[in-house]
C-alpha positions as a printed NumPy array, in Angstrom:
array([[ -0.44 ,  -0.056,  -0.087],
       [  1.238,   3.136,  -0.86 ],
       [  1.684,   6.774,   1.231],
       [ -1.069,   7.954,  -0.408],
       [ -3.951,   4.646,  -0.175],
       [ -2.831,   4.262,   3.679],
       [ -3.589,   8.271,   4.184],
       [ -7.244,   7.484,   1.781],
       [ -8.024,   4.79 ,   4.202],
       [ -6.774,   6.622,   7.235],
       [ -9.145,  10.106,   6.249],
       [-12.406,   7.279,   4.907],
       [-11.827,   5.508,   8.432],
       [-11.771,   8.711,  10.532],
       [-14.95 ,  10.186,   8.045],
       [-16.712,   7.206,   8.872],
       [-16.449,   7.574,  13.12 ],
       [-17.449,  11.019,  12.95 ],
       [-20.452,  10.43 ,  10.834],
       [-21.159,   7.712,  13.319],
       [-20.778,   9.824,  16.52 ],
       [-23.345,  12.558,  14.381],
       [-25.959,   9.903,  13.172],
       [-29.537,  10.813,  15.573],
       [-30.388,   8.249,  17.729],
       [-33.616,   6.496,  16.639],
       [-37.003,   7.048,  18.508],
       [-37.942,   4.302,  20.147],
       [-41.639,   2.85 ,  18.906],
       [-44.317,   4.362,  21.085],
       [-45.689,   1.903,  23.448],
       [-49.163,   0.759,  22.663],
       [-51.874,  -0.063,  24.592],
       [-54.891,  -3.125,  23.669],
       [-58.553,  -1.692,  24.319],
       [-59.045,  -3.478,  27.476],
       [-55.614,  -1.98 ,  28.399],
       [-57.036,   1.066,  27.666],
       [-60.083,   0.845,  28.502],
       [-58.584,  -0.131,  32.315],
       [-56.316,   2.679,  32.034],
       [-58.847,   5.109,  31.48 ],
       [-61.654,   3.45 ,  34.213],
       [-64.302,   3.14 ,  31.687],
       [-65.746,  -0.004,  30.117],
       [-64.715,  -1.584,  26.848],
       [-67.938,  -0.341,  24.878],
       [-67.22 ,   3.495,  26.222],
       [-64.238,   2.826,  24.424],
       [-65.226,   1.758,  21.346],
       [-67.812,   4.39 ,  21.242],
       [-64.944,   7.446,  21.581],
       [-62.884,   5.232,  18.929],
       [-65.764,   5.189,  16.286],
       [-67.41 ,   8.556,  16.942],
       [-67.132,  11.223,  14.062],
       [-64.611,  12.635,  14.517],
       [-63.139,  10.044,  16.808],
       [-61.951,  11.428,  20.118],
       [-59.846,   8.967,  20.532],
       [-56.818,   8.307,  18.218],
       [-56.204,   4.341,  17.377],
       [-53.854,   2.162,  15.126],
       [-55.697,  -0.586,  13.148],
       [-53.244,  -3.498,  12.61 ],
       [-55.562,  -5.656,  10.158],
       [-58.09 ,  -6.732,  12.646],
       [-56.491,  -5.368,  15.483],
       [-56.798,  -2.035,  17.284],
       [-54.243,  -0.317,  19.028],
       [-54.276,   2.628,  21.171],
       [-50.963,   4.947,  21.292],
       [-50.09 ,   5.876,  24.809],
       [-49.848,   9.505,  24.097],
       [-53.406,   9.352,  22.546],
       [-54.853,   8.628,  26.345],
       [-53.294,  11.924,  27.775],
       [-54.285,  13.89 ,  24.525],
       [-57.894,  12.49 ,  25.222],
       [-57.955,  13.329,  28.606],
       [-56.916,  16.79 ,  28.264],
       [-59.051,  17.221,  25.685],
       [-61.847,  16.467,  28.213],
       [-60.95 ,  19.31 ,  30.669],
       [-61.574,  22.181,  27.807]])
């Protein structure tokens, strides 16, 4: 390896290290609850929770994955804050 090749390889390694240090940490995925868990957290029944989810417009955000519905934890906080207005 020539001196030039060695210098280029060293520079490339330094750039890779610098980029690795600057890379932002990925956000952790938001935790989600089942309908039963969300209803228990809000201290309401499942039927009432489904009414809140299917209202027009929905009063509580949810995610549908196939046939399963999940409620993000942040949606519970938004729902509770909206009820205080």
